[in-house]
C-alpha positions, 0 to 999 in steps of 0.5 A: 713275968710275975705280973697276974698269977692266972696269965702266968699260969696259962703262959707257964703251962704252955711253956712246959707243954711245948718244951717239955721243961722241968719245973726248975727250968721253968721257974728259971725262964719265968723268973719265980720259984719252983713253988710259984710254978706248982702254984700256978699249976694248981690254978691252971687246973680251974683256968683251963682244964684241958691244958692242965691235963697236957702239963700234967703229962708232962710233969709226970714224964719228968717225974718218972725220969728224974732219977736217970737225969741226976744219975747222968749228972752225977756220972759226968760231974766224976768223969770229968774230975781230974784224978790225982796222979798215983804214986809209984808201985800203988796197985789198983 
């Protein structure tokens, strides 16, 4: 959905509020870059201030939680990697 920037800004805003998605996820759904999502939210402030306030809360929540998501992703990555076998007699 690359068409009209104003329509896209409102559509993305509604999607973010409804789903609580991250900017990266929204960019994937709408087929645009993360920068475009941020620009659209800047436009949204003028187009629909009420929706913009709701979107802002979602984005602030995601920003506050991002360090947790990153840590969880790293933990899962290393948890699912197979470890090389230890040589006989190795301590630890």
